[in-house]
Each structure stands twice: as C-alpha cells, then as structure tokens.
Backbone as a chain_set.jsonl record, in Angstrom:
{"seq": "MEQTASRDSAETENSPLWKHFAWLFAIWLASVSSVIILAEAIRFLMSAAGLKTH", "coords": {"N": [[51.115, 152.862, 170.615], [50.94, 155.609, 170.483], [50.261, 156.245, 173.083], [52.609, 155.743, 174.507], [54.332, 157.759, 173.57], [53.017, 160.045, 174.516], [53.184, 159.579, 177.227], [55.962, 159.697, 177.632], [56.486, 162.403, 177.034], [55.002, 163.591, 179.035], [56.366, 162.712, 181.311], [58.773, 164.056, 180.929], [57.968, 166.719, 181.106], [57.16, 166.794, 183.759], [59.424, 166.271, 185.212], [61.917, 167.315, 187.558], [63.664, 170.475, 187.48], [66.337, 170.388, 188.256], [67.186, 167.879, 187.478], [67.351, 168.095, 184.724], [69.416, 169.953, 184.524], [71.411, 168.433, 185.724], [71.779, 166.366, 183.86], [72.64, 167.924, 181.688], [75.04, 168.949, 182.751], [76.428, 166.518, 183.129], [76.718, 165.6, 180.495], [78.244, 167.709, 179.448], [80.553, 167.477, 181.075], [81.471, 164.932, 180.308], [82.09, 165.41, 177.618], [84.109, 167.384, 177.775], [86.016, 165.967, 179.25], [86.601, 163.937, 177.421], [87.832, 165.391, 175.349], [90.104, 166.345, 176.701], [91.401, 163.924, 177.353], [91.927, 162.942, 174.776], [93.623, 164.988, 173.809], [95.802, 164.751, 175.565], [96.632, 162.168, 174.896], [97.475, 162.523, 172.252], [99.537, 164.336, 172.735], [101.243, 162.687, 174.24], [101.909, 160.738, 172.298], [103.225, 162.345, 170.432], [105.401, 163.165, 171.956], [106.617, 160.699, 172.381], [107.455, 160.196, 169.847], [109.558, 161.845, 169.632], [109.138, 164.549, 169.462], [108.934, 167.746, 170.954], [107.133, 169.83, 173.291], [108.04, 172.342, 173.785]], "CA": [[52.313, 153.611, 170.315], [50.692, 157.007, 170.798], [50.269, 156.367, 174.535], [54.002, 155.788, 174.951], [54.859, 159.097, 173.261], [52.421, 161.033, 175.422], [53.721, 159.297, 178.556], [57.326, 160.209, 177.66], [56.466, 163.867, 177.109], [54.478, 163.946, 180.352], [57.454, 162.514, 182.269], [59.738, 165.124, 180.71], [57.398, 167.956, 181.62], [57.021, 166.713, 185.202], [60.698, 166.043, 185.887], [62.434, 168.547, 188.162], [64.638, 171.236, 186.707], [67.705, 169.993, 188.611], [67.537, 166.691, 186.691], [67.753, 168.577, 183.406], [70.748, 170.532, 184.685], [72.349, 167.345, 186.018], [72.091, 165.735, 182.572], [73.435, 168.878, 180.926], [76.377, 168.953, 183.344], [77.06, 165.225, 182.866], [77.114, 165.573, 179.081], [79.343, 168.666, 179.311], [81.729, 166.897, 181.712], [81.944, 163.833, 179.461], [82.713, 165.944, 176.399], [85.365, 168.032, 178.153], [86.947, 164.9, 179.618], [87.02, 163.27, 176.182], [88.784, 166.26, 174.65], [91.351, 166.355, 177.48], [92.05, 162.62, 177.18], [92.44, 162.894, 173.407], [94.756, 165.908, 173.711], [96.93, 164.156, 176.283], [97.095, 161.017, 174.112], [98.236, 163.073, 171.122], [100.768, 164.895, 173.312], [102.097, 161.554, 174.591], [102.416, 160.136, 171.072], [104.205, 163.274, 169.863], [106.586, 163.084, 172.807], [107.238, 159.39, 172.121], [108.074, 160.283, 168.502], [110.703, 162.735, 169.719], [108.752, 165.961, 169.348], [108.782, 168.396, 172.258], [106.118, 170.877, 173.308], [108.704, 173.641, 173.898]], "C": [[52.136, 155.07, 170.72], [50.694, 157.234, 172.302], [51.687, 156.494, 175.066], [54.592, 157.166, 174.716], [54.298, 160.134, 174.219], [52.935, 160.823, 176.841], [55.139, 159.857, 178.684], [57.346, 161.725, 177.773], [55.928, 164.322, 178.464], [55.557, 163.777, 181.414], [58.489, 163.619, 182.146], [59.224, 166.435, 181.295], [57.341, 167.956, 183.143], [58.347, 166.521, 185.928], [61.245, 167.365, 186.415], [63.528, 169.183, 187.312], [66.065, 170.792, 187.007], [68.137, 168.749, 187.849], [67.991, 167.09, 185.294], [69.166, 169.162, 183.473], [71.791, 169.465, 184.989], [72.741, 166.619, 184.736], [72.962, 166.638, 181.722], [74.869, 168.904, 181.431], [77.114, 167.647, 183.051], [77.535, 165.132, 181.416], [78.28, 166.514, 178.841], [80.63, 168.082, 179.89], [82.312, 165.758, 180.881], [82.637, 164.359, 178.213], [84.036, 166.626, 176.707], [86.409, 166.984, 178.513], [87.469, 164.176, 178.385], [88.055, 164.097, 175.429], [90.122, 166.278, 175.375], [92.102, 165.045, 177.292], [92.655, 162.507, 175.784], [93.666, 163.79, 173.254], [95.989, 165.34, 174.413], [97.488, 162.948, 175.534], [97.93, 161.484, 172.922], [99.561, 163.632, 171.615], [101.753, 163.78, 173.666], [102.716, 160.932, 173.341], [103.456, 161.042, 170.401], [105.509, 163.243, 170.653], [107.333, 161.783, 172.562], [107.939, 159.383, 170.761], [109.267, 161.237, 168.494], [110.383, 164.211, 169.576], [108.543, 166.518, 170.756], [107.737, 169.501, 172.167], [106.74, 172.266, 173.453], [110.131, 173.566, 173.408]], "O": [[53.062, 155.695, 171.236], [51.089, 158.306, 172.759], [51.936, 157.275, 175.984], [55.289, 157.692, 175.585], [55.028, 161.009, 174.684], [53.104, 161.79, 177.584], [55.488, 160.427, 179.718], [58.143, 162.277, 178.533], [56.368, 165.348, 178.984], [55.662, 164.601, 182.323], [59.029, 164.074, 183.154], [59.985, 167.176, 181.917], [57.461, 169.015, 183.76], [58.385, 166.602, 187.155], [61.06, 168.411, 185.794], [64.214, 168.516, 186.538], [66.917, 170.813, 186.118], [69.328, 168.57, 187.594], [68.914, 166.489, 184.743], [70.0, 168.907, 182.605], [72.937, 169.581, 184.556], [73.913, 166.292, 184.545], [73.918, 166.175, 181.099], [75.809, 168.885, 180.637], [78.308, 167.671, 182.755], [78.631, 164.639, 181.149], [79.211, 166.17, 178.112], [81.686, 168.179, 179.266], [83.533, 165.641, 180.769], [83.659, 163.815, 177.794], [84.998, 166.456, 175.958], [87.568, 167.105, 178.118], [88.651, 163.84, 178.314], [89.042, 163.557, 174.928], [91.17, 166.231, 174.732], [93.317, 165.054, 177.093], [93.778, 162.027, 175.633], [94.648, 163.387, 172.631], [97.101, 165.445, 173.895], [98.699, 162.728, 175.54], [98.972, 160.902, 172.624], [100.597, 163.424, 170.983], [102.953, 163.908, 173.423], [103.91, 160.632, 173.323], [104.451, 160.555, 169.865], [106.594, 163.289, 170.074], [108.564, 161.773, 172.541], [108.904, 158.646, 170.558], [109.913, 161.414, 167.461], [111.293, 165.04, 169.571], [108.032, 165.825, 171.636], [107.488, 170.041, 171.089], [106.05, 173.268, 173.268], [110.845, 174.569, 173.429]]}, "num_chains": 1, "name": "protein.A"}
C-alpha cells in the first residue's frame, strides 16, 4: 500500500506543468459551462411560466 502512495506522488511531481494547467482549465471550463446551462434552464422555465426578463 505504501508503494502505491509513493508512486502516485512521484508521478505527480514528475508530470509536466502544462498537464496541471490543462486539468485546471478543464475543471474551470466544466464549472462555468454547468453554471451557464443551469442559468439558461432557469431562464427557459421562467419564460415558459410567462415571466419575462425585461
């Protein structure tokens, strides 16, 4: 079990910096996309209920 933990930390330390930034960007993009989709769904439901945005 201890070998696996040390191997994982060694892989993390040896991975290139661009991979870390790629993961960070992917997580950021997924979260922003989720918020946009949720906001548009709420806007659609409000519009379907007869409420207007202006």
